[in-house]
C-alpha positions in Angstrom: 74.3 164.6 125.1 71.3 163.4 127.3 72.7 159.7 126.9 76.0 161.1 128.2 74.5 162.9 131.1 72.5 159.6 132.0 75.8 157.6 132.0 77.5 160.2 134.1 74.6 160.1 136.6 74.8 156.3 136.6 78.5 156.4 137.3 78.2 158.9 139.9 75.4 157.1 141.6 77.0 153.7 141.4 80.5 155.1 142.8 78.7 157.2 145.5 76.9 154.4 146.9 79.3 151.4 146.4 82.8 152.9 147.2 82.2 154.4 150.5 80.3 151.2 151.5 82.9 149.0 150.4 85.7 151.2 152.2 83.9 151.8 155.5 82.5 148.3 156.0 83.5 147.3 159.6 83.7 143.6 159.6 85.2 142.5 156.4 84.5 139.0 155.4 83.7 137.4 152.1 80.6 139.5 152.0 83.3 142.5 151.5 84.8 140.7 148.6 81.6 140.1 146.8 80.5 144.0 147.6 84.0 144.9 146.0 83.6 142.6 143.1 80.1 144.1 142.6 81.5 147.7 142.8 84.2 146.8 140.2 81.7 145.0 137.9 79.4 147.9 138.1 82.1 150.4 137.4 83.1 148.4 134.4 79.6 148.3 132.9 79.2 152.2 133.2 82.6 152.7 131.5 82.1 150.4 128.6 78.5 151.8 128.3 80.2 155.5 127.9 82.6 154.1 125.4 79.9 152.3 123.4 77.9 155.7 123.3 80.9 157.5 122.3 81.9 155.0 119.4 78.2 155.0 118.2 78.3 158.7 117.7 81.7 158.5 115.8 80.6 155.6 113.6 77.2 157.3 113.2 79.2 160.7 112.1 77.8 162.7 114.6 81.3 163.2 116.1 84.7 163.7 114.5 87.5 161.1 114.8 89.9 163.6 116.5 89.1 162.6 119.9 89.3 158.7 119.5 93.1 158.4 120.3 92.7 160.2 123.6 89.4 158.4 124.6 91.1 155.0 123.7 94.2 155.8 125.5 92.3 156.5 128.5 90.1 153.5 128.3 93.4 151.5 128.1 94.6 153.2 131.3 91.2 152.3 132.9 91.5 148.6 131.8 94.9 148.3 133.7 93.1 149.7 136.8 90.3 147.5 136.4 92.6 144.5 135.9 94.6 145.4 139.0 91.5 146.0 141.1 90.1 142.5 140.1 93.5 140.7 141.3 93.5 142.8 144.3 90.1 142.0 145.3 90.1 138.5 144.4 93.3 137.6 145.8 92.3 139.1 149.2 88.8 138.7 150.8 89.5 141.8 153.0 90.5 144.1 150.1 88.1 147.1 149.1 87.7 148.0 145.7 90.8 150.3 145.0 90.5 153.9 144.7 92.5 153.9 141.5 89.7 152.1 139.7 87.2 155.1 140.6 90.1 157.6 139.6 90.7 155.8 136.2 86.8 155.6 135.7 86.3 159.1 136.4 89.3 160.3 134.0 87.9 158.1 131.3 84.3 159.6 131.4 85.9 163.2 131.6 88.0 162.5 128.4 84.7 161.0 126.8 82.9 164.1 127.9 85.5 166.5 126.2 85.7 164.5 123.2 81.8 164.7 122.7 82.3 168.4 123.2 85.0 168.5 120.5 87.4 169.6 123.1 90.1 167.2 122.2 
């Protein structure tokens, strides 16, 4: 549970800092593109860490397998948002990181939280 709280704190910090900066940057140049790619990459690393933590607990027998289908479905939806975000940002140097990525990451981590509590 402590590990999940630290992951959630990392997600909150990464998103609270990176998303507003990427959206409100006045002059959007290739620096904007790099900032957006960094935001997307950081979000992806945090989501993958949450998945790894969850699956480690399932494999270790600390959690039942009941929540695995919901977690993996949510992760799949996140992956679609992640890939779309990369296409948008890499194809347009003025594009900020899409909010849909943040929404998908938040939805995924919420699903993992409920799965770890046995609520799925």
